[in-house]
C-alpha positions as CSV (number, residue, x, y, z in Angstrom):
1,M,-103.6,147.8,185.7
2,S,-102.6,151.0,187.4
3,D,-105.0,153.1,189.1
4,P,-106.0,156.1,187.0
5,K,-106.5,158.1,190.1
6,N,-103.0,157.4,191.3
7,H,-101.6,158.1,187.8
8,D,-103.3,161.4,187.7
9,D,-102.1,162.3,191.2
10,S,-98.5,161.6,190.2
11,R,-98.8,163.7,187.1
12,V,-100.3,166.5,189.0
13,G,-97.6,166.3,191.6
14,T,-95.0,166.4,188.9
15,V,-96.6,169.4,187.3
16,D,-96.9,171.2,190.6
17,E,-93.3,170.5,191.4
18,G,-92.2,171.9,188.1
19,R,-94.0,175.3,188.4
20,P,-92.0,176.7,191.2
21,G,-88.9,176.0,189.2
22,D,-90.2,177.7,186.2
23,E,-91.3,180.7,188.3
24,A,-87.8,180.9,189.9
25,G,-86.1,180.8,186.5
26,A,-88.4,183.4,185.2
27,A,-87.6,185.5,188.2
28,E,-83.9,185.1,187.8
29,A,-84.3,186.1,184.1
30,R,-86.2,189.1,185.2
31,V,-83.5,190.0,187.8
32,D,-80.7,189.5,185.2
33,A,-82.6,191.7,182.7
34,A,-83.4,194.4,185.2
35,P,-79.9,195.9,185.6
36,A,-79.6,196.2,181.8
37,G,-82.9,198.2,181.7
38,D,-82.7,200.0,185.0
39,G,-78.9,200.7,184.8
40,G,-79.2,202.6,181.6
41,E,-79.9,205.9,183.3
42,P,-76.8,206.0,185.6
43,A,-74.6,205.0,182.6
44,T,-76.0,207.9,180.6
45,A,-75.5,210.4,183.4
46,A,-71.9,209.3,183.9
47,T,-71.3,209.7,180.2
48,A,-72.8,213.2,180.2
49,A,-70.7,214.2,183.2
50,D,-67.6,213.0,181.4
51,Q,-68.5,215.0,178.4
52,E,-69.0,218.1,180.5
53,V,-65.7,217.6,182.2
54,D,-64.0,217.3,178.8
55,I,-65.7,220.5,177.6
56,L,-64.6,222.4,180.7
57,R,-61.1,221.0,180.4
58,S,-61.0,222.1,176.8
59,E,-62.3,225.6,177.7
60,L,-59.7,225.9,180.5
61,T,-57.0,224.9,178.1
62,R,-58.2,227.5,175.5
63,T,-58.5,230.2,178.2
64,Q,-54.9,229.4,179.4
65,E,-53.6,229.8,175.9
66,Q,-55.5,233.1,175.4
67,L,-54.1,234.3,178.8
68,G,-50.6,233.3,177.7
69,E,-51.0,235.2,174.4
70,A,-52.4,238.2,176.2
71,Q,-49.4,238.2,178.6
72,R,-47.0,238.0,175.6
73,E,-48.7,240.9,173.9
74,A,-48.7,242.9,177.1
75,A,-45.0,242.3,177.5
76,E,-44.4,243.4,173.9
77,Y,-46.5,246.5,174.4
78,R,-44.6,247.4,177.6
79,D,-41.3,246.9,175.9
80,R,-42.5,249.2,173.0
81,F,-43.7,251.8,175.6
82,L,-40.4,251.8,177.4
83,R,-38.4,252.2,174.2
84,S,-40.7,255.0,173.0
85,R,-40.4,256.7,176.4
86,A,-36.6,256.4,176.2
87,E,-36.6,257.8,172.7
88,L,-38.8,260.7,173.7
89,E,-36.6,261.5,176.6
90,T,-33.6,261.5,174.4
91,F,-35.4,263.7,171.9
92,R,-36.5,266.1,174.7
93,R,-32.9,266.4,175.9
94,R,-31.6,267.0,172.4
95,V,-34.3,269.7,171.7
96,S,-33.6,271.3,175.0
97,G,-29.9,271.5,174.1
98,D,-30.7,272.9,170.7
99,V,-33.0,275.6,172.2
100,E,-30.3,276.5,174.7
101,R,-27.7,276.7,172.1
102,A,-30.0,278.8,169.9
103,R,-30.7,281.1,172.8
104,E,-27.0,281.5,173.5
105,A,-26.3,282.2,169.9
106,G,-29.0,284.9,169.8
107,L,-27.5,286.5,172.9
108,D,-24.1,286.4,171.4
109,S,-25.4,288.2,168.3
110,A,-27.0,290.9,170.4
111,V,-23.9,291.2,172.6
112,L,-21.7,291.6,169.5
113,A,-23.7,294.6,168.4
114,V,-23.2,296.2,171.8
115,L,-19.5,295.3,171.8
116,T,-19.1,297.2,168.5
117,V,-20.7,300.3,170.1
118,F,-18.4,299.8,173.1
119,D,-15.4,299.9,170.9
120,D,-16.7,303.0,169.0
121,L,-17.4,304.9,172.2
122,G,-13.9,304.1,173.5
123,R,-12.4,305.6,170.4
124,A,-14.7,308.7,170.6
125,L,-13.6,309.3,174.2
126,Q,-9.9,309.0,173.2
127,A,-10.5,311.6,170.5
128,A,-12.3,313.9,173.0
129,E,-9.3,313.8,175.3
130,T,-6.9,314.9,172.6
131,T,-8.9,317.8,171.2
132,D,-9.5,321.3,172.6
133,D,-12.9,321.6,170.9
134,P,-15.5,319.0,172.3
135,A,-17.8,319.8,169.4
136,T,-15.4,317.8,167.1
137,I,-16.5,314.6,168.8
138,V,-20.2,315.1,168.0
139,P,-19.9,313.6,164.5
140,G,-18.1,310.6,165.9
141,V,-20.8,310.0,168.6
142,R,-23.5,310.4,165.9
143,A,-21.7,307.8,163.8
144,V,-21.6,305.4,166.8
145,K,-25.4,305.8,167.2
146,E,-26.0,305.2,163.6
147,S,-23.8,302.1,163.7
148,L,-25.7,300.8,166.6
149,E,-29.0,301.3,164.8
150,R,-27.7,299.4,161.8
151,N,-26.7,296.5,164.0
152,L,-30.1,296.4,165.7
153,E,-31.8,296.5,162.4
154,N,-29.8,293.4,161.4
155,L,-31.3,291.7,164.4
156,D,-34.8,292.9,163.2
157,I,-35.0,295.3,166.1
158,R,-36.1,298.8,165.3
159,P,-36.8,301.9,167.5
160,I,-40.4,303.2,168.0
161,G,-41.7,306.5,169.3
162,E,-41.0,309.7,167.4
163,P,-42.3,313.3,168.1
164,G,-45.4,314.0,166.1
165,E,-46.6,310.3,166.0
166,P,-50.0,309.5,167.4
167,F,-49.8,308.2,170.9
168,D,-50.5,304.4,171.0
169,P,-50.9,302.9,174.5
170,N,-50.0,299.5,173.1
171,Q,-46.5,300.8,172.2
172,H,-46.0,304.0,174.2
173,E,-46.0,304.9,177.9
174,A,-47.1,308.4,178.6
175,L,-45.1,310.1,181.4
176,T,-47.0,313.3,181.3
177,A,-49.2,315.5,179.1
178,V,-48.3,319.1,178.1
179,P,-50.6,321.9,176.7
180,L,-51.2,321.8,173.0
181,T,-49.0,324.2,171.0
182,E,-49.6,325.8,167.7
183,G,-49.3,323.4,164.8
184,A,-49.4,320.3,167.0
185,E,-52.1,317.7,167.0
186,P,-53.8,316.7,170.3
187,G,-52.9,313.1,171.4
188,T,-49.6,313.1,169.6
189,I,-46.1,312.6,171.0
190,A,-44.5,315.9,172.0
191,D,-41.2,314.5,173.2
192,V,-39.5,311.2,173.6
193,F,-37.8,310.6,177.0
194,Q,-36.7,307.0,176.2
195,A,-37.0,305.3,172.8
196,G,-38.9,302.1,172.6
197,F,-38.0,299.0,170.5
198,K,-39.8,296.3,168.7
199,R,-38.5,293.0,167.3
200,G,-40.7,292.1,164.4
201,D,-44.3,292.5,165.7
202,R,-43.2,291.9,169.3
203,L,-42.8,294.8,171.7
204,V,-39.4,294.7,173.4
205,R,-39.7,297.9,175.3
206,P,-42.3,300.7,175.2
207,A,-41.3,304.2,174.4
208,R,-41.6,306.6,177.3
209,V,-43.0,309.8,175.9
210,V,-44.6,313.2,176.6
211,V,-48.0,313.7,175.0
212,Y,-49.9,316.7,173.9
213,R,-53.2,316.9,175.7
214,D,-56.4,317.9,174.0
215,A,-57.2,321.5,173.6
216,E,-60.3,321.1,175.8
217,E,-58.1,319.8,178.6
218,G,-55.8,322.8,178.4
């Protein structure tokens, strides 16, 4: 028969030899399982970083598209501005030309009236040279003056300043003042040295006049 003591020792030895192996296997299992549990955080961080890069890349692409659109709009607005400026310059030149032509036409109209008087005065002088009585040319000179007044009236130009009218400093220029005479009103025009003219409501030339002073000033 075998010795129970020896049998127990062998069994104990067998068991003792097996424990280290079991512990090593368990340790290896724990080592193999550890990366799966501990490595989860680096993997999650890497995924979040990739997502952030994708978001930034998407925003950059969208910003570039918006910049391109803004540049296209800016180029379109600049082209419109240049066209508008060119059109405005063309319009300004055309208006300037129209104004200049209108001014020249107005001057021509005024000159034509003067040229008519020039012709009439020439004929009056010719008549004076062929007559022994200078008084005979007075009606002709008066007719020339009346013709000139009609021509000026056609241009909306009328004379101002007549003896007896109240003195108006906005239309008349007083050269001097004379004592008040019987029947005259103080502050009225006594005589006209040079007729004034108005075109519509605009003063062309003030009348140069002599004014009656007040009786108290006499």
